[in-house]
C-alpha positions as CSV (number, residue, x, y, z in Angstrom):
1,M,202.6,154.5,-19.0
2,T,204.9,157.9,-18.1
3,L,205.2,160.3,-21.4
4,R,208.6,162.1,-21.3
5,I,208.9,165.4,-23.0
6,A,212.7,166.1,-24.3
7,D,211.9,169.7,-25.0
8,P,212.7,172.0,-22.6
9,G,210.2,174.3,-24.2
10,L,206.8,172.2,-24.6
11,V,207.5,171.1,-21.1
12,A,208.3,174.5,-19.7
13,K,204.3,175.9,-21.5
14,I,202.8,173.0,-20.2
15,D,203.8,173.8,-16.5
16,R,202.2,177.2,-17.3
17,L,199.2,176.0,-18.5
18,A,199.1,174.0,-15.1
19,R,199.9,176.8,-13.2
20,M,196.9,178.9,-14.4
21,T,194.5,176.2,-14.7
22,G,195.6,175.1,-11.2
23,L,195.9,171.1,-12.3
24,G,199.0,169.3,-11.9
25,P,201.1,169.1,-15.4
26,A,199.5,165.6,-15.9
27,Q,196.3,166.4,-15.1
28,A,197.2,169.6,-17.5
29,V,197.4,167.1,-20.9
30,E,195.0,164.5,-19.8
31,T,192.1,167.3,-19.4
32,A,193.4,168.4,-22.7
33,V,193.7,164.7,-24.3
34,D,190.2,163.7,-23.3
35,Q,188.6,166.9,-23.8
36,M,190.0,166.3,-27.7
37,L,188.7,162.9,-27.7
38,A,185.5,163.7,-26.4
39,G,185.1,165.9,-29.2
40,R,185.4,163.3,-31.6
41,E,183.7,161.1,-30.2
42,S,180.6,163.6,-30.4
43,E,178.5,164.6,-33.7
44,A,180.9,167.5,-34.6
45,G,183.0,165.5,-36.7
46,D,187.0,165.4,-37.4
47,D,186.6,168.7,-38.8
48,A,186.3,170.6,-35.2
49,V,188.4,168.1,-33.8
50,W,191.0,169.2,-35.6
51,E,189.6,172.9,-35.0
52,Q,189.6,172.1,-31.4
53,A,193.6,170.7,-31.6
54,T,194.7,173.4,-33.5
55,A,193.7,176.2,-31.2
56,I,194.5,174.3,-28.2
57,L,198.4,174.1,-30.4
58,A,198.0,177.6,-31.0
59,E,197.5,178.6,-27.1
60,L,199.9,176.7,-26.3
61,D,202.4,178.5,-28.3
62,R,201.6,181.7,-27.1
63,I,202.9,181.2,-23.6
64,P,206.3,182.3,-23.9
65,D,209.2,180.3,-22.8
66,R,210.5,180.0,-19.3
67,P,214.1,181.8,-19.4
68,G,216.9,179.4,-18.9
69,T,215.4,176.4,-20.8
70,A,216.5,177.7,-24.1
71,P,218.5,175.3,-25.5
72,A,221.6,177.8,-25.0
73,S,221.5,177.6,-21.1
74,A,222.2,173.6,-21.5
75,D,225.1,174.7,-23.6
76,A,226.4,176.8,-20.6
77,W,225.5,174.5,-18.3
78,L,227.5,171.7,-19.9
79,T,230.7,174.4,-20.1
80,E,230.4,175.1,-16.7
81,N,230.2,171.9,-15.6
82,Q,232.6,170.4,-17.8
83,E,234.9,169.5,-15.2
84,A,232.7,167.8,-12.9
85,L,231.4,165.5,-16.3
86,E,235.1,164.4,-17.5
87,S,236.0,163.7,-13.6
88,S,233.5,160.8,-12.8
89,N,233.8,159.6,-16.2
90,A,237.4,158.7,-15.3
91,Y,235.8,157.3,-11.7
92,V,233.4,155.0,-13.8
93,E,236.6,154.3,-16.3
94,A,239.1,153.3,-13.4
95,R,237.3,152.2,-11.0
96,G,233.4,150.5,-12.8
97,M,230.2,151.4,-11.9
98,P,229.7,152.6,-7.9
99,L,227.5,149.3,-6.7
100,A,227.2,147.0,-10.1
101,N,228.1,144.5,-7.7
102,S,224.6,145.2,-6.3
103,R,222.7,145.2,-8.9
104,R,220.2,141.9,-9.8
105,F,220.0,142.2,-13.7
């Protein structure tokens, strides 16, 4: 199952954590989840698990956002590419989806 994260700030933090640990983004998240689950199954109890989870989240929050990942950059991209988006939408409205007749569903 693929996990998709829509928050660009969180994605940037996961990418940075992955670079810092030398793991891929999926591996970095998987390792953190495995550690939390292992802590939950240990004798430490639920309080220790939530303290550990809170500590991990606090560390992620300490990682500064990567420049250009703020929502403002998305708005700027939309503004810059508005003409191309309108052109593409007009093409699809006039001619339909490209290769639509080749789809098998």
